[in-house]
NUNU-923957 format. One record per residue: x, y, z of N, C-alpha, C in turn; residue number from 1; residue in one letter. Coordinates in pm, whole numbers, m for minus. Each point is the difference from the previous one (the first is absolute). Layout:
REM NUNU-923957
n_x,n_y,n_z,ca_x,ca_y,ca_z,c_x,c_y,c_z,k,r
X,Y,Z,X,Y,Z,X,Y,Z,NUM,a
...
END
This chain:
REM NUNU-923957
n_x,n_y,n_z,ca_x,ca_y,ca_z,c_x,c_y,c_z,k,r
93,m132,37,m94,116,m77,73,136,63,1,m
m42,126,m146,128,101,60,m84,73,m8,2,a
83,134,107,m79,48,47,70,185,m21,3,v
m101,86,m44,98,120,m97,m46,131,145,4,a
153,41,m8,m9,127,120,m24,121,m78,5,q
m80,97,m4,69,109,m50,m15,102,130,6,l
104,95,m98,99,106,114,m78,110,m48,7,v
m68,92,98,m32,150,m18,131,95,m48,8,l
m5,42,m133,117,111,m8,7,99,72,9,v
m107,75,m6,m69,100,61,m79,m6,137,10,r
16,43,88,m117,m20,92,m130,55,m15,11,p
m88,m7,55,m145,74,m30,10,162,91,12,k
m1,83,m82,8,158,64,m129,68,m7,13,v
m66,51,104,m109,66,19,32,141,0,14,h
m99,81,m103,36,88,m9,m44,143,162,15,a
75,61,4,20,89,129,m123,59,m29,16,t
m37,97,82,m134,141,m8,88,64,m21,17,p
123,92,12,59,27,m75,49,21,m139,18,f
18,m93,m82,69,m17,m118,m157,m16,m105,19,s
m120,m14,114,m137,14,m58,m4,137,m33,20,i
24,65,128,m52,129,23,65,125,m153,21,g
150,m34,4,77,50,m102,m67,m16,m138,22,c
m59,m155,m41,m59,m10,m95,m114,82,m112,23,c
m100,19,157,m101,73,5,21,137,m47,24,v
108,63,68,5,164,m12,92,4,m150,25,i
59,m95,m8,77,16,m159,m90,m17,m71,26,l
m153,m111,3,m71,16,m131,m97,107,6,27,l
23,74,104,m89,127,30,49,118,m77,28,a
99,49,24,107,76,m51,m25,11,m131,29,a
m3,m161,m44,11,m43,m202,m86,40,m23,30,c
m143,m21,67,m144,0,m70,m33,176,12,31,a
49,81,112,m37,127,49,66,90,m93,32,t
m13,100,m67,85,97,m44,m62,155,39,33,s
58,74,31,m62,115,83,m57,55,m152,34,p
m125,91,42,m78,62,m120,1,123,m20,35,q
m10,46,m115,51,153,m22,m75,89,m1,36,l
3,91,78,m99,105,20,41,127,m44,37,t
m105,108,m94,27,46,m39,m139,139,70,38,v
67,120,58,m96,125,57,m98,m73,146,39,n
99,m140,42,m128,m77,80,m87,m70,m66,40,g
m11,m65,m123,m93,m96,m14,114,m96,m74,41,a
m37,m146,m3,28,m115,m59,m12,4,m133,42,p
136,m46,m63,34,m20,m148,m2,m146,m29,43,v
m131,m13,m94,12,m96,m39,3,m54,m179,44,s
m55,m89,m48,38,m5,m177,163,m5,17,45,g
41,13,m173,132,m6,m26,59,109,m17,46,d
60,m28,150,43,119,88,163,73,m34,47,v
39,m129,m98,152,29,m100,31,30,m72,48,r
m125,74,m74,m13,86,m91,m19,168,19,49,v
11,28,59,2,176,46,48,m19,140,50,l
42,124,m12,81,29,174,m77,86,107,51,s
69,m14,117,m73,51,83,m29,192,m42,52,v
141,60,m71,m103,107,m15,m141,8,m128,53,a
15,m98,m102,m112,20,m131,m100,m33,67,54,d
m1,m57,113,m135,m74,118,m25,171,50,55,i
74,48,54,1,99,57,m57,147,m109,56,q
51,m8,m86,m38,94,m110,m139,m13,m25,57,a
m17,m134,m5,m165,m31,m62,m111,43,146,58,a
70,m13,95,m74,55,134,2,120,m39,59,v
79,64,23,21,172,m59,m119,56,m64,60,a
m14,m78,m138,m81,34,m129,m98,m3,45,61,a
m52,m117,61,m119,m48,50,m114,140,111,62,m
82,33,66,12,101,56,m7,138,17,63,r
51,16,m177,1,131,m58,m115,13,m58,64,a
m30,m96,m57,m97,m34,m128,m175,m17,55,65,d
m7,m54,130,m120,m21,78,40,78,139,66,l
m14,114,m14,53,63,198,m79,m18,103,67,p
m108,m84,m44,m98,m22,176,3,m172,17,68,q
138,m42,m61,32,m141,27,96,56,77,69,i
81,91,50,54,44,108,m51,m48,108,70,r
m134,47,55,m43,m40,130,m14,m174,21,71,s
3,m57,m83,m1,m142,m5,96,m114,25,72,q
8,m75,84,104,m101,m7,m13,m73,m114,73,q
175,9,m28,26,m85,m104,64,m162,67,74,l
m64,m70,m36,8,m154,56,51,m122,m53,75,t
m15,18,m149,106,m113,m62,43,79,m164,76,a
124,m112,m35,62,79,m141,m12,m131,m46,77,i
m12,m20,m89,m14,m94,m115,65,51,m132,78,e
129,m59,m39,89,1,m109,m45,m120,m56,79,v
m77,56,m136,m100,m96,m141,173,38,m70,80,i
47,76,m59,66,m27,m119,131,181,14,81,d
92,m39,m51,86,125,m27,m78,134,32,82,s
m106,m26,m63,m82,130,m21,m118,59,32,83,d
m51,m106,84,m103,m37,55,m31,m21,154,84,t
m107,90,91,78,m46,168,m166,43,30,85,v
m72,m75,96,m113,m3,63,40,51,122,86,y
m75,133,45,17,21,125,m118,9,90,87,l
20,m95,91,m165,5,98,m33,99,127,88,s
m26,74,m12,m106,62,43,m86,10,141,89,y
m30,38,105,m113,m42,100,m32,136,40,90,r
m101,50,6,m73,165,86,m16,m84,152,91,s
25,127,30,m26,m57,180,m141,m65,61,92,p
m65,44,m90,m171,m45,m1,m42,m154,m15,93,e
105,m61,m149,m23,m81,m24,64,m136,20,94,t
m39,m141,6,99,m94,51,130,m36,m140,95,r
m107,m10,m88,61,m77,m128,110,137,m103,96,s
85,m51,m20,149,72,m116,m59,8,m120,97,a
14,119,m74,m61,m37,m112,141,43,m114,98,i
38,m81,m98,119,3,m49,m50,77,m164,99,p
100,68,m8,34,126,m82,133,m51,m93,100,h
m27,74,m94,40,m93,m156,113,126,m17,101,v
129,m5,7,88,121,m36,105,m60,m103,102,v
5,42,m83,103,m14,m139,122,46,m20,103,k
98,m39,m66,97,119,m20,m24,7,m150,104,r
14,154,m5,14,m20,m196,102,156,m27,105,a
61,m23,m77,126,63,m56,118,58,99,106,r
39,m112,132,64,10,88,m43,61,154,107,g
m150,71,m38,m92,28,135,m150,m69,m6,108,h
m24,m2,158,m81,m86,55,m148,114,2,109,w
m95,m79,m72,m122,49,49,m95,m83,20,110,h
m55,80,94,m146,m94,25,m114,28,m154,111,y
m32,m144,43,m100,m50,m180,m166,78,74,112,t
42,m29,97,m222,40,50,m53,m129,m25,113,w
33,m83,19,16,m142,m18,23,m81,179,114,e
m159,m56,m4,19,m119,164,18,m116,m32,115,i
43,m132,76,m46,m133,m48,m87,m58,72,116,v
m74,m27,m33,m97,m86,54,m9,m147,7,117,v
END
């Protein structure tokens, strides 16, 4: 009768709570990136196609073209493409924000008098 003996090359090692915690922190750091904000509003969409200065110029153009918007809160900015931005404003008495379309034409930003529904 032949008997085979198996010898473990490496002993069974349990993960320590410290190593598990390090892995969780590393995964969370990789998964989240700081969100870009301009004038206190979060920027979403294709944020790589515009600089912060471009987005600030679009906000300034919106305020120049529609002065009454200055009393409202800029709640969100969505970059659609290199020439189109949606600026969402909420008035103090309403709960929902209205996205306004701002476009760049011949190097200058202008409010198009359009809203997104």
